[in-house]
C-alpha positions as CSV (number, residue, x, y, z in Angstrom):
1,M,-26.7,-13.4,-14.9
2,K,-24.0,-11.4,-16.7
3,V,-21.3,-10.2,-14.4
4,K,-20.7,-6.5,-14.2
5,P,-17.2,-5.0,-14.8
6,V,-15.3,-3.7,-11.8
7,N,-15.8,0.1,-11.6
8,H,-12.2,1.0,-10.8
9,A,-12.7,4.7,-11.6
10,L,-15.5,5.0,-9.0
11,A,-13.7,3.1,-6.3
12,A,-10.5,5.1,-7.0
13,E,-12.5,8.4,-6.8
14,K,-13.7,7.4,-3.3
15,F,-10.2,6.5,-2.2
16,I,-8.8,9.8,-3.5
17,E,-11.5,11.8,-1.6
18,D,-9.8,10.7,1.7
19,V,-6.8,12.9,1.4
20,A,-5.0,11.5,4.5
21,H,-5.2,7.9,3.3
22,E,-4.4,8.7,-0.3
23,T,-1.3,10.8,0.7
24,F,0.0,8.2,3.0
25,H,-0.5,5.4,0.5
26,D,1.2,7.3,-2.2
27,E,4.2,8.3,-0.1
28,R,4.7,5.0,1.6
29,L,4.8,3.0,-1.6
30,W,7.0,5.6,-3.3
31,D,9.4,5.2,-0.4
32,L,9.6,1.5,-1.1
33,R,10.3,2.2,-4.7
34,Q,13.2,4.6,-3.7
35,K,14.6,2.0,-1.3
36,R,14.5,-0.6,-4.1
37,D,16.5,1.8,-6.3
38,E,19.1,2.3,-3.6
39,Q,19.6,-1.5,-3.4
40,M,19.8,-1.7,-7.2
41,H,22.6,0.8,-7.3
42,I,24.5,-1.1,-4.6
43,L,24.7,-4.2,-6.9
44,P,26.6,-3.6,-10.1
45,E,25.3,-6.9,-11.4
46,W,21.7,-5.9,-10.9
47,Q,20.7,-5.9,-14.6
48,E,22.5,-9.2,-15.1
49,L,20.5,-10.7,-12.2
50,R,17.3,-9.5,-13.8
51,T,18.2,-11.0,-17.2
52,R,19.2,-14.3,-15.6
53,A,16.0,-14.5,-13.6
54,S,14.0,-13.9,-16.7
55,Q,15.9,-16.5,-18.6
56,I,15.4,-19.1,-15.8
57,K,11.7,-18.4,-15.6
58,E,11.2,-18.6,-19.4
59,H,13.1,-21.8,-19.6
60,T,11.1,-23.3,-16.7
61,L,7.8,-22.3,-18.2
62,A,8.8,-23.7,-21.6
63,N,9.5,-27.1,-19.9
64,L,6.9,-26.8,-17.2
65,P,5.4,-30.4,-17.4
66,E,8.8,-32.0,-17.1
67,Y,9.8,-29.9,-14.1
68,L,6.5,-30.4,-12.4
69,E,6.9,-34.2,-12.7
70,Q,10.5,-33.9,-11.4
71,F,9.3,-32.0,-8.4
72,E,6.5,-34.4,-7.7
73,A,8.9,-37.4,-7.8
74,N,11.5,-35.9,-5.6
75,A,8.9,-34.5,-3.1
76,K,7.4,-37.9,-2.7
77,K,10.8,-39.3,-2.0
78,N,11.1,-36.7,0.7
79,G,7.9,-37.9,2.3
80,I,5.6,-35.1,1.0
81,H,2.1,-35.8,-0.2
82,V,1.6,-34.1,-3.6
83,H,-1.8,-33.1,-4.9
84,W,-2.9,-31.5,-8.2
85,A,-5.7,-29.0,-8.3
86,A,-7.1,-28.0,-11.7
87,D,-9.0,-25.0,-10.3
88,G,-9.9,-23.2,-7.1
89,A,-12.9,-25.5,-6.4
90,E,-10.7,-28.6,-6.6
91,H,-8.0,-27.0,-4.4
92,N,-10.6,-26.3,-1.8
93,R,-12.0,-29.8,-2.0
94,I,-8.6,-31.3,-1.6
95,V,-7.7,-29.1,1.4
96,G,-11.1,-29.7,3.0
97,E,-10.7,-33.5,2.7
98,I,-7.2,-33.4,4.2
99,L,-8.5,-31.4,7.2
100,E,-11.6,-33.5,7.6
101,K,-9.5,-36.7,7.7
102,H,-7.4,-35.2,10.5
103,G,-10.4,-33.8,12.4
104,V,-9.1,-30.3,12.0
105,K,-11.3,-27.5,13.5
106,S,-8.6,-24.7,13.7
107,L,-6.3,-23.9,10.8
108,I,-3.5,-21.3,11.2
109,K,-2.0,-19.9,8.0
110,S,0.5,-17.5,6.7
111,K,0.1,-15.3,3.7
112,S,-0.9,-17.1,0.5
113,M,-2.3,-15.2,-2.5
114,V,-3.3,-18.5,-4.1
115,T,-5.7,-19.4,-1.2
116,E,-7.2,-15.9,-1.6
117,E,-7.5,-16.6,-5.3
118,C,-9.3,-19.8,-4.6
119,Q,-11.5,-18.2,-1.8
120,M,-10.5,-21.0,0.5
121,R,-11.6,-19.3,3.8
122,E,-15.0,-18.8,2.4
123,Y,-15.2,-22.5,1.6
124,L,-13.8,-23.9,4.9
125,E,-15.5,-21.7,7.5
126,P,-19.1,-22.7,6.7
127,R,-17.8,-26.3,7.2
128,G,-16.9,-25.6,10.8
129,I,-13.1,-24.9,10.3
130,T,-11.8,-21.7,11.7
131,V,-9.1,-20.1,9.6
132,T,-6.8,-17.6,11.3
133,E,-4.3,-15.5,9.3
134,T,-1.0,-15.1,11.2
135,D,0.6,-12.5,9.0
136,L,0.0,-9.1,10.6
137,G,-1.3,-7.3,7.5
138,E,-3.4,-10.3,6.4
139,R,-4.9,-10.6,9.9
140,I,-5.9,-6.9,9.9
141,Q,-7.6,-7.4,6.5
142,Q,-9.3,-10.5,7.7
143,L,-10.7,-8.8,10.8
144,D,-11.9,-5.9,8.6
145,N,-13.4,-8.4,6.1
146,Q,-11.4,-7.0,3.2
147,M,-9.2,-8.6,0.6
148,P,-5.5,-7.8,0.7
149,S,-4.8,-4.5,-1.1
150,H,-1.1,-5.3,-1.9
151,I,0.6,-8.6,-2.5
152,V,3.4,-7.9,-0.1
153,V,2.0,-5.4,2.4
154,P,-1.7,-6.3,2.5
155,A,-2.9,-3.5,4.8
156,V,-0.7,-0.7,3.4
157,H,-3.8,1.5,2.7
158,K,-4.7,1.6,6.5
159,L,-3.4,4.2,9.0
160,I,-2.6,3.4,12.6
161,P,-5.9,4.7,13.9
162,D,-7.7,2.4,11.5
163,V,-5.9,-0.6,12.9
164,A,-6.5,0.6,16.5
165,K,-10.2,0.7,15.8
166,I,-10.2,-2.8,14.3
167,F,-8.2,-4.2,17.2
168,A,-10.5,-2.5,19.8
169,E,-13.5,-4.1,18.2
170,H,-12.1,-7.6,18.1
171,Y,-9.4,-7.7,20.8
172,H,-11.0,-5.1,23.2
173,T,-7.8,-3.0,23.2
174,D,-7.5,0.8,23.5
175,P,-9.2,2.4,20.4
176,N,-7.0,5.4,20.8
177,D,-3.7,3.5,20.8
178,N,-1.5,5.4,18.4
179,S,1.6,3.2,18.6
180,A,2.4,0.8,15.8
181,Q,4.7,-1.2,18.1
182,S,1.9,-1.5,20.8
183,L,-0.6,-2.6,18.2
184,A,1.8,-5.2,16.8
185,W,2.4,-6.5,20.3
186,Q,-1.4,-6.8,20.8
187,Q,-1.6,-8.9,17.7
188,R,1.2,-11.1,18.9
189,L,-0.6,-11.6,22.2
190,A,-3.8,-12.6,20.4
191,A,-2.1,-14.8,17.8
192,R,0.2,-16.9,20.0
193,P,-2.5,-18.9,21.8
194,V,-4.2,-19.6,18.5
195,I,-1.0,-20.7,16.9
196,L,-0.1,-23.0,19.8
197,S,-3.5,-24.6,19.8
198,G,-3.9,-24.9,16.0
199,D,-4.8,-28.3,14.6
200,A,-3.1,-27.7,11.3
201,G,-0.9,-25.1,9.6
202,M,-0.9,-23.7,6.1
203,T,1.7,-21.7,4.1
204,G,2.1,-20.7,0.5
205,G,5.4,-21.0,-1.3
206,N,7.6,-18.4,-3.0
207,F,9.6,-20.9,-4.9
208,V,9.4,-24.6,-5.7
209,V,12.7,-26.4,-6.5
210,A,12.3,-29.3,-9.0
211,E,15.8,-30.7,-8.4
212,T,15.3,-31.3,-4.6
213,G,11.5,-31.7,-4.3
214,S,11.5,-28.8,-1.8
215,F,9.9,-25.4,-1.6
216,V,11.0,-22.1,-0.1
217,V,9.0,-19.6,1.9
218,C,10.2,-16.0,2.4
219,T,8.8,-13.9,5.2
220,N,9.7,-11.1,7.6
221,E,7.6,-12.0,10.6
222,G,8.4,-15.6,11.3
223,N,4.7,-16.5,11.2
224,A,5.1,-18.9,8.3
225,D,7.6,-21.0,10.2
226,L,5.3,-21.2,13.2
227,S,2.3,-22.1,11.0
228,A,4.4,-24.8,9.4
229,T,6.1,-26.3,12.4
230,V,3.9,-26.0,15.5
231,P,1.0,-28.2,14.3
232,K,1.5,-31.8,13.2
233,L,-0.1,-31.1,9.8
234,H,1.4,-28.7,7.3
235,I,-0.3,-27.9,4.0
236,A,1.4,-25.7,1.4
237,T,-0.7,-24.3,-1.5
238,I,1.5,-23.2,-4.4
239,G,0.8,-22.1,-8.0
240,I,2.4,-24.3,-10.6
241,E,4.4,-21.4,-12.1
242,R,6.5,-20.9,-8.9
243,L,9.0,-23.6,-10.1
244,V,12.7,-23.2,-10.6
245,P,14.8,-26.1,-11.9
246,R,17.8,-26.1,-9.5
247,M,18.7,-25.1,-6.0
248,A,21.5,-23.0,-7.5
249,D,18.8,-20.8,-9.2
250,M,17.7,-19.6,-5.7
251,G,20.8,-17.5,-5.5
252,V,19.5,-15.3,-8.2
253,F,15.9,-15.0,-7.0
254,I,16.6,-14.5,-3.3
255,R,18.9,-11.6,-4.2
256,L,16.2,-10.0,-6.2
257,L,13.0,-10.7,-4.3
258,S,13.3,-8.6,-1.1
259,R,15.3,-5.8,-2.7
260,S,12.5,-5.4,-5.3
261,A,9.7,-5.7,-2.8
262,L,10.8,-3.7,0.2
263,G,14.2,-2.3,-0.6
264,S,15.9,-4.7,2.0
265,P,18.8,-7.0,1.1
266,I,17.0,-10.2,2.2
267,T,13.8,-11.3,4.0
268,Q,14.2,-12.0,7.7
269,Y,13.3,-15.6,7.2
270,T,14.1,-17.7,4.1
271,T,12.9,-21.2,5.0
272,H,13.5,-24.3,2.9
273,F,11.0,-27.1,3.5
274,R,12.2,-30.5,2.3
275,G,9.9,-32.8,4.1
276,P,7.8,-33.4,7.2
277,Q,9.1,-33.3,10.7
278,K,9.3,-36.5,12.6
279,G,5.8,-37.5,13.6
280,S,4.2,-34.9,11.3
281,E,2.6,-34.8,7.9
282,M,3.2,-32.5,5.0
283,H,1.0,-31.9,1.9
284,V,1.7,-29.7,-1.2
285,V,-1.2,-28.7,-3.4
286,L,-0.1,-27.6,-6.8
287,V,-2.7,-25.3,-8.3
288,D,-3.3,-24.5,-11.9
289,N,-6.5,-22.4,-11.9
290,G,-6.1,-21.0,-15.4
291,R,-2.3,-20.9,-15.4
292,S,-2.0,-23.6,-18.2
293,H,-4.4,-21.6,-20.3
294,R,-2.4,-18.4,-19.8
295,L,0.7,-20.3,-20.7
296,G,-0.8,-20.8,-24.1
297,M,-1.6,-17.1,-24.6
298,Q,1.0,-15.8,-27.0
299,D,0.9,-12.2,-25.8
300,F,0.4,-12.8,-22.1
301,W,2.2,-16.0,-21.0
302,T,5.2,-14.2,-19.7
303,S,3.1,-12.8,-16.8
304,L,3.6,-16.2,-15.3
305,K,7.2,-15.2,-14.6
306,C,6.0,-13.0,-11.8
307,I,7.6,-13.6,-8.4
308,R,5.0,-11.5,-6.5
309,C,7.4,-8.8,-5.3
310,G,5.0,-5.9,-5.8
311,A,7.6,-3.6,-7.3
312,C,5.3,-2.7,-10.2
313,M,2.7,-1.6,-7.6
314,N,5.1,0.5,-5.6
315,T,6.1,2.5,-8.7
316,C,2.7,2.8,-10.4
317,P,1.2,6.3,-10.1
318,V,-2.3,5.0,-10.7
319,Y,-2.1,2.3,-8.1
320,R,-0.4,4.5,-5.5
321,R,-3.2,7.1,-5.8
322,S,-6.2,4.8,-6.2
323,G,-5.5,2.0,-3.6
324,G,-5.4,-1.8,-4.2
325,L,-9.1,-2.4,-3.2
326,S,-10.2,-0.2,-6.1
327,Y,-9.2,-3.0,-8.5
328,G,-11.8,-5.4,-7.0
329,A,-9.5,-8.4,-7.3
330,V,-7.0,-10.4,-5.3
331,Y,-4.2,-9.2,-7.6
332,S,-4.1,-5.4,-8.0
333,G,-1.8,-2.8,-9.6
334,P,-0.1,-3.3,-13.0
335,I,0.5,-7.1,-12.5
336,G,-3.1,-7.6,-11.5
337,A,-4.3,-5.6,-14.5
338,I,-2.7,-8.2,-16.8
339,I,-3.4,-11.3,-14.7
340,D,-7.0,-10.7,-13.6
341,P,-8.6,-10.6,-17.1
342,T,-7.4,-14.2,-17.6
343,F,-9.6,-15.2,-14.7
344,N,-12.7,-13.3,-15.9
345,E,-12.3,-11.1,-19.0
346,R,-15.6,-9.2,-18.6
347,K,-15.4,-8.6,-14.8
348,Y,-11.8,-7.2,-15.0
349,S,-12.2,-5.5,-18.4
350,T,-11.6,-2.0,-16.9
351,L,-8.3,-2.7,-15.2
352,P,-5.9,-2.6,-18.2
353,F,-7.1,1.0,-18.7
354,A,-6.1,1.9,-15.2
355,S,-2.6,2.9,-16.4
356,T,-0.8,5.8,-17.9
357,M,1.4,3.4,-19.9
358,N,4.5,5.1,-18.6
359,G,6.5,1.8,-18.6
360,S,7.8,2.2,-15.0
361,C,6.3,-1.1,-14.1
362,T,8.3,-2.9,-16.7
363,N,11.5,-1.0,-15.8
364,V,11.4,-2.3,-12.1
365,C,10.2,-5.8,-12.7
366,P,12.9,-8.2,-11.5
367,V,12.0,-10.8,-14.1
368,K,11.6,-8.4,-17.0
369,I,7.9,-8.9,-17.7
370,N,6.8,-6.4,-20.4
371,I,3.9,-5.3,-18.3
372,H,3.0,-2.0,-20.0
373,E,3.1,-3.7,-23.4
374,Q,0.7,-6.4,-22.1
375,L,-1.6,-3.6,-20.8
376,Y,-1.8,-2.2,-24.3
377,K,-2.4,-5.6,-25.8
378,W,-5.2,-6.3,-23.3
379,R,-6.8,-3.1,-24.4
380,R,-6.8,-4.2,-28.0
381,V,-8.2,-7.7,-27.0
382,L,-10.9,-6.2,-24.9
383,A,-11.9,-3.8,-27.8
384,E,-12.0,-6.7,-30.2
385,H,-14.2,-8.8,-27.8
386,H,-16.6,-5.8,-27.3
387,E,-15.8,-5.5,-23.6
388,L,-15.5,-1.7,-23.6
389,P,-18.2,0.5,-21.9
390,F,-20.6,2.1,-24.4
391,V,-19.3,5.7,-23.8
392,K,-15.6,4.7,-24.1
393,R,-16.3,2.6,-27.2
394,E,-18.2,5.4,-29.0
395,I,-15.7,8.1,-28.0
396,M,-12.8,5.9,-29.3
397,H,-14.8,5.2,-32.5
398,M,-15.4,8.9,-33.1
399,A,-11.7,9.8,-32.2
400,G,-10.5,7.1,-34.7
401,K,-12.6,8.6,-37.5
402,L,-11.5,12.1,-36.7
403,M,-7.8,11.3,-36.5
404,G,-8.0,9.2,-39.6
405,Q,-9.0,12.3,-41.7
406,P,-6.3,15.0,-41.4
407,K,-8.4,17.8,-42.9
408,L,-11.3,17.1,-40.5
409,Y,-8.9,16.8,-37.6
410,R,-7.3,20.2,-38.3
411,A,-10.7,21.8,-38.7
412,A,-11.8,20.4,-35.3
413,I,-8.6,21.7,-33.7
414,N,-9.1,25.2,-35.2
415,G,-12.7,25.2,-33.9
416,T,-12.0,24.0,-30.4
417,E,-11.1,27.4,-29.0
418,V,-14.4,28.8,-30.3
419,A,-16.3,25.9,-28.7
420,L,-14.7,26.3,-25.4
421,S,-15.4,30.0,-25.4
422,T,-19.0,30.0,-26.5
423,M,-20.7,26.6,-25.7
424,P,-22.6,26.2,-22.4
425,R,-20.8,24.1,-19.7
426,F,-23.5,21.4,-19.7
427,V,-22.7,20.7,-23.4
428,L,-19.0,20.3,-22.7
429,Y,-19.1,18.7,-19.2
430,N,-21.5,15.8,-19.0
431,W,-21.6,12.0,-18.7
432,L,-20.1,11.8,-22.2
433,N,-17.0,13.5,-20.9
434,P,-15.8,11.6,-17.9
435,W,-12.3,13.1,-18.2
436,G,-13.8,16.5,-17.5
437,K,-15.5,15.4,-14.3
438,H,-12.5,16.5,-12.2
439,R,-10.6,18.7,-14.8
440,E,-11.1,21.7,-17.0
441,L,-10.7,21.0,-20.7
442,P,-7.4,22.5,-21.9
443,H,-7.3,25.3,-24.3
444,P,-5.6,24.3,-27.6
445,V,-2.3,25.8,-28.6
446,K,-2.4,29.0,-30.7
447,T,-0.1,27.5,-33.3
448,T,-0.2,23.9,-34.2
449,F,2.8,22.1,-35.7
450,N,1.1,21.8,-39.0
451,S,0.4,25.5,-39.3
452,W,3.9,26.4,-38.1
453,Y,5.4,24.0,-40.6
454,K,3.4,25.5,-43.5
455,K,4.5,29.0,-42.5
456,N,8.2,28.4,-41.6
457,R,9.1,25.5,-43.9
458,L,6.7,24.7,-46.7
459,N,6.1,28.3,-47.8
460,K,9.8,29.2,-47.7
461,Q,10.5,26.0,-49.7
462,K,8.0,27.0,-52.4
463,E,9.4,30.5,-52.5
464,G,12.9,29.1,-53.0
465,E,11.7,26.9,-55.8
466,K,10.2,29.9,-57.6
467,A,13.4,31.9,-57.2
């Protein structure tokens, strides 16, 4: 059965219809963008840090096999069990076997986009293992049976009454509780017993250091530390691209990460895991899941530099006004629009078109990924692979022919005003004109540049030559 492309436009339309949610989402994320800018202006070396971070990432990706092997060797010396997963299915099988070996029935975990990518919860729960998200936003999304809508603030699209309703259903709290602090406290009361009784803990990893065989987790709630240290078994799932060569490199990335993500100087907790605690066991699962293939894509390999800060999402006018869930993928926003097609080109073929191509995403990226250029290149690839919808394909084909013939183009422009004034609306506004669904077609300018040039320059030039 052929998979259908995500209908981003329809999902975005539904999100925009809810004015309260759309307005809050837009303003909240723009506030994060402004705070990021404030932090940028505080550091005179900001652009130098971005350049250095980009260089480190590009160097690491160019030498990825060697650094992965170095990490594995040093991690094993530290007492860490290292596993390799070629794809999501192998990752889930490895995690499942580790948990089964230890008789685990309750797994507590902190935020990990890779486990979402691998659909780990969906794999483990039918096998009798309860997975509980300990990050506040992730737990809200889990209880509401939704994917995260943002890679840093997973439930940013929800208002306080939404959370109160969810907690009332699952925790039997007051559905009219309108206090964010009170709701956070309710989640803490519900989470602590689960954490204390968990059989195993799981985290992701923001950075992996080849030199020391360690990995670094950056959080603001402390839930990752609890998930990693309270149970006797700690599993960390990490994408292979999260490597940096040296511990000294962390000084660059730690200064950029939280400032880019939330506009704060540093995360509340920056924890370095170098090995298991006494009497405990630690496993690291290094996940490929298409990353090696992407590394070989000439136009798109630099997307692997991403440090998952979400700055591109916070600045993107399309993402801010359409919501993360409209992308139908684990990774949303501009970075998702260039990553997701590498997982399934047809399913995510609409996402590179969910952009105004303004370049703001590239401007704020702390590792200088050329996101808007990759969006354009994906559009070209998708057109070449015939992954465009019929209407879009035919409209672009007709537009190409029209714009390729100057005389025909000028004649069409001159006739547009007549068409808008005389043609019935059903001819102008129909399924062939999705742009006009929510907008009135603009009236053309009275004087085009070509006609102005002929009158004011070309004709005078000819008159001068005759004289």
